[in-house]
KEKEGU-691644 format. One record per atom (N, C-alpha, C): residue in one letter; chain; atom name; y, z, x. Coordinates in nm, 3 decimals. Each point is the difference from the previous one (the first is absolute). Example, Ala and Ser with C-alpha at 12.3 -4.5 7.8 and 13.67 -1.06 7.14 Angstrom:
REM residues 2
+------+------+------+---------+---------+---------+
| code | unit | site |       v |       w |       u |
+------+------+------+---------+---------+---------+
|    A |    A |    N |  -0.569 |   0.780 |   1.319 |
|    A |    A |   CA |   0.119 |   0.000 |  -0.089 |
|    A |    A |    C |   0.120 |   0.000 |   0.090 |
|    S |    A |    N |   0.105 |  -0.072 |  -0.035 |
|    S |    A |   CA |   0.119 |   0.006 |   0.082 |
|    S |    A |    C |   0.109 |   0.073 |  -0.077 |
+------+------+------+---------+---------+---------+
//
This chain:
REM residues 82
+------+------+------+---------+---------+---------+
| code | unit | site |       v |       w |       u |
+------+------+------+---------+---------+---------+
|    X |    A |    N |   7.693 |   1.157 |  -4.073 |
|    X |    A |   CA |  -0.019 |  -0.150 |   0.010 |
|    X |    A |    C |  -0.090 |  -0.008 |   0.145 |
|    X |    A |    N |  -0.103 |  -0.082 |  -0.016 |
|    X |    A |   CA |  -0.099 |  -0.026 |   0.113 |
|    X |    A |    C |   0.084 |  -0.082 |   0.118 |
|    X |    A |    N |  -0.055 |   0.006 |   0.108 |
|    X |    A |   CA |   0.041 |  -0.076 |   0.120 |
|    X |    A |    C |  -0.001 |  -0.147 |  -0.020 |
|    X |    A |    N |  -0.114 |  -0.018 |  -0.084 |
|    X |    A |   CA |  -0.027 |  -0.162 |  -0.022 |
|    X |    A |    C |   0.092 |  -0.054 |  -0.100 |
|    X |    A |    N |   0.043 |   0.084 |  -0.095 |
|    X |    A |   CA |   0.110 |  -0.046 |  -0.088 |
|    X |    A |    C |   0.134 |  -0.011 |   0.062 |
|    X |    A |    N |   0.038 |   0.108 |   0.093 |
|    X |    A |   CA |   0.120 |  -0.017 |   0.075 |
|    X |    A |    C |  -0.002 |  -0.122 |   0.073 |
|    X |    A |    N |  -0.111 |  -0.040 |   0.070 |
|    X |    A |   CA |   0.005 |  -0.118 |   0.088 |
|    X |    A |    C |   0.013 |  -0.120 |  -0.093 |
|    X |    A |    N |  -0.061 |  -0.008 |  -0.119 |
|    X |    A |   CA |   0.017 |  -0.116 |  -0.086 |
|    X |    A |    C |   0.121 |  -0.030 |  -0.041 |
|    X |    A |    N |   0.071 |   0.120 |  -0.027 |
|    X |    A |   CA |   0.144 |  -0.018 |  -0.034 |
|    X |    A |    C |   0.085 |  -0.056 |   0.117 |
|    X |    A |    N |  -0.038 |   0.032 |   0.106 |
|    X |    A |   CA |   0.069 |  -0.035 |   0.118 |
|    X |    A |    C |  -0.032 |  -0.170 |   0.022 |
|    X |    A |    N |  -0.111 |  -0.037 |  -0.030 |
|    X |    A |   CA |  -0.032 |  -0.130 |   0.029 |
|    X |    A |    C |   0.005 |  -0.080 |  -0.132 |
|    X |    A |    N |   0.071 |   0.028 |  -0.097 |
|    X |    A |   CA |   0.012 |  -0.051 |  -0.144 |
|    X |    A |    C |   0.085 |  -0.139 |   0.068 |
|    X |    A |    N |   0.097 |   0.021 |   0.070 |
|    X |    A |   CA |   0.100 |  -0.123 |   0.045 |
|    X |    A |    C |  -0.081 |  -0.122 |   0.048 |
|    X |    A |    N |  -0.126 |   0.021 |   0.078 |
|    X |    A |   CA |  -0.053 |  -0.123 |   0.031 |
|    X |    A |    C |  -0.072 |  -0.068 |  -0.116 |
|    X |    A |    N |  -0.040 |   0.072 |  -0.106 |
|    X |    A |   CA |  -0.068 |  -0.061 |  -0.099 |
|    X |    A |    C |   0.119 |  -0.093 |  -0.074 |
|    X |    A |    N |   0.109 |   0.067 |  -0.029 |
|    X |    A |   CA |   0.112 |  -0.053 |  -0.045 |
|    X |    A |    C |   0.060 |  -0.130 |   0.074 |
|    X |    A |    N |  -0.004 |   0.022 |   0.107 |
|    X |    A |   CA |   0.039 |  -0.125 |   0.088 |
|    X |    A |    C |  -0.095 |  -0.102 |  -0.006 |
|    X |    A |    N |  -0.138 |   0.038 |   0.003 |
|    X |    A |   CA |  -0.107 |  -0.116 |  -0.022 |
|    X |    A |    C |   0.025 |  -0.073 |  -0.136 |
|    X |    A |    N |   0.001 |   0.080 |  -0.101 |
|    X |    A |   CA |   0.014 |  -0.051 |  -0.134 |
|    X |    A |    C |   0.117 |  -0.084 |  -0.034 |
|    X |    A |    N |   0.124 |   0.042 |   0.081 |
|    X |    A |   CA |   0.117 |  -0.074 |  -0.034 |
|    X |    A |    C |  -0.005 |  -0.131 |   0.072 |
|    X |    A |    N |  -0.090 |  -0.020 |   0.110 |
|    X |    A |   CA |  -0.026 |  -0.137 |   0.069 |
|    X |    A |    C |  -0.124 |  -0.069 |  -0.071 |
|    X |    A |    N |  -0.031 |   0.061 |  -0.101 |
|    X |    A |   CA |  -0.117 |  -0.076 |  -0.071 |
|    X |    A |    C |  -0.126 |  -0.024 |   0.101 |
|    X |    A |    N |  -0.035 |   0.102 |   0.065 |
|    X |    A |   CA |  -0.114 |  -0.023 |   0.095 |
|    X |    A |    C |  -0.094 |   0.091 |  -0.048 |
|    X |    A |    N |  -0.120 |  -0.033 |   0.018 |
|    X |    A |   CA |  -0.130 |   0.091 |  -0.013 |
|    X |    A |    C |  -0.023 |   0.080 |   0.139 |
|    X |    A |    N |  -0.085 |   0.106 |  -0.031 |
|    X |    A |   CA |  -0.027 |   0.098 |   0.134 |
|    X |    A |    C |  -0.070 |  -0.094 |   0.095 |
|    X |    A |    N |  -0.093 |  -0.090 |  -0.036 |
|    X |    A |   CA |  -0.074 |  -0.070 |   0.087 |
|    X |    A |    C |   0.093 |  -0.114 |   0.068 |
|    X |    A |    N |   0.125 |  -0.046 |  -0.054 |
|    X |    A |   CA |   0.074 |  -0.109 |   0.047 |
|    X |    A |    C |   0.094 |   0.079 |   0.104 |
|    X |    A |    N |   0.058 |   0.113 |  -0.041 |
|    X |    A |   CA |   0.069 |   0.086 |   0.091 |
|    X |    A |    C |  -0.077 |   0.040 |   0.132 |
|    X |    A |    N |  -0.108 |   0.046 |  -0.023 |
|    X |    A |   CA |  -0.096 |   0.048 |   0.095 |
|    X |    A |    C |  -0.024 |  -0.127 |   0.110 |
|    X |    A |    N |  -0.027 |  -0.106 |  -0.074 |
|    X |    A |   CA |  -0.013 |  -0.129 |   0.098 |
|    X |    A |    C |   0.136 |  -0.014 |   0.094 |
|    X |    A |    N |   0.114 |   0.023 |  -0.058 |
|    X |    A |   CA |   0.111 |  -0.030 |   0.067 |
|    X |    A |    C |   0.033 |   0.090 |   0.115 |
|    X |    A |    N |  -0.037 |   0.123 |  -0.006 |
|    X |    A |   CA |   0.027 |   0.101 |   0.098 |
|    X |    A |    C |  -0.122 |   0.058 |   0.064 |
|    X |    A |    N |  -0.121 |  -0.078 |  -0.025 |
|    X |    A |   CA |  -0.136 |   0.007 |   0.078 |
|    X |    A |    C |  -0.049 |   0.152 |  -0.035 |
|    X |    A |    N |  -0.013 |   0.025 |  -0.118 |
|    X |    A |   CA |  -0.058 |   0.118 |  -0.051 |
|    X |    A |    C |  -0.091 |  -0.029 |  -0.130 |
|    X |    A |    N |  -0.138 |   0.041 |   0.006 |
|    X |    A |   CA |  -0.097 |  -0.017 |  -0.102 |
|    X |    A |    C |   0.054 |   0.034 |  -0.131 |
|    X |    A |    N |  -0.024 |  -0.060 |  -0.115 |
|    X |    A |   CA |   0.053 |   0.032 |  -0.123 |
|    X |    A |    C |  -0.032 |   0.136 |  -0.041 |
|    X |    A |    N |  -0.123 |   0.066 |   0.026 |
|    X |    A |   CA |  -0.046 |   0.128 |  -0.025 |
|    X |    A |    C |   0.082 |   0.100 |   0.058 |
|    X |    A |    N |   0.024 |  -0.016 |   0.120 |
|    X |    A |   CA |   0.088 |   0.092 |   0.115 |
|    X |    A |    C |   0.150 |  -0.005 |  -0.076 |
|    X |    A |    N |   0.046 |  -0.131 |  -0.047 |
|    X |    A |   CA |   0.135 |   0.027 |  -0.051 |
|    X |    A |    C |  -0.008 |   0.056 |  -0.128 |
|    X |    A |    N |  -0.080 |  -0.014 |  -0.084 |
|    X |    A |   CA |  -0.019 |   0.086 |  -0.120 |
|    X |    A |    C |   0.009 |   0.147 |   0.009 |
|    X |    A |    N |  -0.064 |   0.048 |   0.114 |
|    X |    A |   CA |  -0.014 |   0.125 |   0.031 |
|    X |    A |    C |   0.157 |   0.054 |   0.044 |
|    X |    A |    N |   0.080 |  -0.081 |   0.050 |
|    X |    A |   CA |   0.134 |   0.018 |   0.044 |
|    X |    A |    C |   0.077 |   0.025 |  -0.134 |
|    X |    A |    N |  -0.004 |  -0.086 |  -0.079 |
|    X |    A |   CA |   0.061 |  -0.005 |  -0.120 |
|    X |    A |    C |  -0.022 |   0.115 |  -0.102 |
|    X |    A |    N |  -0.127 |   0.051 |   0.006 |
|    X |    A |   CA |  -0.040 |   0.112 |  -0.089 |
|    X |    A |    C |   0.022 |   0.138 |   0.085 |
|    X |    A |    N |   0.033 |  -0.005 |   0.128 |
|    X |    A |   CA |   0.020 |   0.128 |   0.063 |
|    X |    A |    C |  -0.121 |   0.060 |   0.060 |
|    X |    A |    N |  -0.110 |  -0.085 |  -0.014 |
|    X |    A |   CA |  -0.123 |   0.062 |   0.067 |
|    X |    A |    C |  -0.010 |   0.004 |   0.151 |
|    X |    A |    N |   0.075 |  -0.090 |   0.051 |
|    X |    A |   CA |   0.010 |  -0.016 |   0.154 |
|    X |    A |    C |   0.142 |   0.001 |   0.025 |
|    X |    A |    N |   0.036 |   0.066 |   0.103 |
|    X |    A |   CA |   0.126 |  -0.016 |   0.069 |
|    X |    A |    C |   0.031 |  -0.138 |   0.068 |
|    X |    A |    N |   0.104 |  -0.059 |  -0.007 |
|    X |    A |   CA |   0.022 |  -0.150 |   0.058 |
|    X |    A |    C |   0.044 |   0.046 |   0.136 |
|    X |    A |    N |  -0.062 |  -0.074 |   0.064 |
|    X |    A |   CA |   0.035 |   0.019 |   0.171 |
|    X |    A |    C |   0.128 |  -0.060 |   0.032 |
|    X |    A |    N |   0.061 |   0.042 |   0.099 |
|    X |    A |   CA |   0.131 |  -0.065 |   0.040 |
|    X |    A |    C |  -0.018 |  -0.140 |   0.009 |
|    X |    A |    N |  -0.084 |  -0.068 |   0.075 |
|    X |    A |   CA |   0.005 |  -0.139 |   0.021 |
|    X |    A |    C |   0.005 |  -0.075 |  -0.146 |
|    X |    A |    N |  -0.078 |   0.060 |  -0.088 |
|    X |    A |   CA |  -0.005 |  -0.058 |  -0.144 |
|    X |    A |    C |   0.147 |   0.013 |  -0.074 |
|    X |    A |    N |   0.036 |   0.122 |   0.036 |
|    X |    A |   CA |   0.136 |   0.027 |  -0.072 |
|    X |    A |    C |   0.112 |  -0.116 |   0.075 |
|    X |    A |    N |  -0.001 |  -0.019 |   0.119 |
|    X |    A |   CA |   0.093 |  -0.084 |   0.054 |
|    X |    A |    C |  -0.036 |  -0.154 |  -0.043 |
|    X |    A |    N |  -0.133 |  -0.028 |  -0.020 |
|    X |    A |   CA |  -0.030 |  -0.163 |  -0.044 |
|    X |    A |    C |   0.068 |   0.004 |  -0.161 |
|    X |    A |    N |  -0.031 |   0.106 |  -0.067 |
|    X |    A |   CA |   0.063 |  -0.006 |  -0.149 |
|    X |    A |    C |   0.135 |  -0.008 |   0.011 |
|    X |    A |    N |   0.058 |   0.060 |   0.070 |
|    X |    A |   CA |   0.163 |   0.018 |   0.006 |
|    X |    A |    C |   0.050 |  -0.143 |   0.045 |
|    X |    A |    N |  -0.067 |  -0.054 |   0.088 |
|    X |    A |   CA |   0.031 |  -0.131 |   0.047 |
|    X |    A |    C |  -0.028 |  -0.120 |  -0.099 |
|    X |    A |    N |  -0.116 |   0.009 |  -0.067 |
|    X |    A |   CA |  -0.049 |  -0.088 |  -0.100 |
|    X |    A |    C |   0.109 |  -0.001 |  -0.100 |
|    X |    A |    N |   0.057 |   0.111 |  -0.047 |
|    X |    A |   CA |   0.076 |   0.024 |  -0.122 |
|    X |    A |    C |   0.158 |  -0.006 |   0.034 |
|    X |    A |    N |   0.021 |  -0.004 |   0.146 |
|    X |    A |   CA |   0.156 |   0.011 |   0.026 |
|    X |    A |    C |   0.058 |   0.128 |  -0.037 |
|    X |    A |    N |  -0.077 |   0.113 |   0.000 |
|    X |    A |   CA |   0.051 |   0.113 |  -0.030 |
|    X |    A |    C |  -0.010 |   0.102 |   0.131 |
|    X |    A |    N |   0.052 |   0.130 |   0.004 |
|    X |    A |   CA |  -0.029 |   0.090 |   0.098 |
|    X |    A |    C |  -0.120 |   0.086 |  -0.052 |
|    X |    A |    N |  -0.065 |   0.054 |   0.118 |
|    X |    A |   CA |  -0.095 |   0.101 |  -0.022 |
|    X |    A |    C |   0.045 |   0.094 |  -0.080 |
|    X |    A |    N |   0.120 |   0.064 |   0.021 |
|    X |    A |   CA |   0.047 |   0.107 |  -0.082 |
|    X |    A |    C |   0.008 |  -0.020 |  -0.138 |
|    X |    A |    N |   0.017 |  -0.117 |  -0.040 |
|    X |    A |   CA |   0.007 |  -0.053 |  -0.137 |
|    X |    A |    C |  -0.141 |   0.016 |  -0.063 |
|    X |    A |    N |  -0.100 |  -0.067 |   0.076 |
|    X |    A |   CA |  -0.135 |   0.017 |  -0.050 |
|    X |    A |    C |  -0.044 |   0.167 |  -0.020 |
|    X |    A |    N |   0.022 |   0.065 |   0.100 |
|    X |    A |   CA |  -0.022 |   0.149 |  -0.012 |
|    X |    A |    C |   0.088 |   0.074 |  -0.101 |
|    X |    A |    N |   0.099 |  -0.058 |  -0.059 |
|    X |    A |   CA |   0.070 |   0.086 |  -0.086 |
|    X |    A |    C |   0.109 |   0.066 |   0.044 |
|    X |    A |    N |   0.039 |  -0.017 |   0.130 |
|    X |    A |   CA |   0.080 |   0.104 |   0.057 |
|    X |    A |    C |   0.135 |  -0.059 |  -0.009 |
|    X |    A |    N |   0.027 |  -0.137 |  -0.059 |
|    X |    A |   CA |   0.132 |  -0.053 |  -0.028 |
|    X |    A |    C |  -0.014 |  -0.086 |  -0.104 |
|    X |    A |    N |   0.098 |  -0.035 |  -0.093 |
|    X |    A |   CA |  -0.002 |  -0.095 |  -0.095 |
|    X |    A |    C |   0.057 |  -0.133 |   0.048 |
|    X |    A |    N |   0.040 |  -0.012 |   0.148 |
|    X |    A |   CA |   0.047 |  -0.122 |   0.034 |
|    X |    A |    C |  -0.085 |  -0.087 |   0.066 |
|    X |    A |    N |  -0.029 |  -0.121 |  -0.079 |
|    X |    A |   CA |  -0.122 |  -0.084 |   0.053 |
|    X |    A |    C |   0.027 |  -0.055 |   0.141 |
|    X |    A |    N |   0.119 |  -0.043 |   0.030 |
|    X |    A |   CA |   0.035 |  -0.080 |   0.121 |
|    X |    A |    C |  -0.066 |   0.084 |   0.130 |
|    X |    A |    N |  -0.063 |  -0.092 |   0.078 |
|    X |    A |   CA |  -0.039 |   0.054 |   0.104 |
|    X |    A |    C |   0.094 |   0.030 |   0.112 |
|    X |    A |    N |  -0.027 |   0.092 |   0.094 |
|    X |    A |   CA |   0.090 |   0.018 |   0.104 |
|    X |    A |    C |   0.013 |  -0.134 |   0.101 |
|    X |    A |    N |   0.131 |   0.002 |   0.060 |
|    X |    A |   CA |   0.002 |  -0.116 |   0.105 |
|    X |    A |    C |  -0.101 |   0.018 |   0.110 |
|    X |    A |    N |  -0.064 |  -0.115 |   0.043 |
|    X |    A |   CA |  -0.116 |   0.009 |   0.109 |
|    X |    A |    C |   0.065 |   0.002 |   0.119 |
|    X |    A |    N |  -0.038 |   0.093 |   0.103 |
|    X |    A |   CA |   0.039 |   0.003 |   0.137 |
|    X |    A |    C |  -0.039 |  -0.117 |   0.071 |
|    X |    A |    N |   0.071 |  -0.026 |   0.095 |
|    X |    A |   CA |  -0.017 |  -0.131 |   0.072 |
|    X |    A |    C |  -0.098 |   0.028 |   0.127 |
+------+------+------+---------+---------+---------+
//
């Protein structure tokens, strides 16, 4: 399996979350301040998602970064520190 294929599997959840929310890549990109083309690269695994974008996605969808990365199946985000 190639590195791009592995990364694409890792980021499959962001596509699923976006589709579940009935959003286009352009709509979601506008919400998190990322161009549509760049966001498309994230979904296909052609680019790694920077930490700040991961955080933005997790906040937008109200899930944890670990859920987005496939490290857990628990969607709930961690409690925020004060």
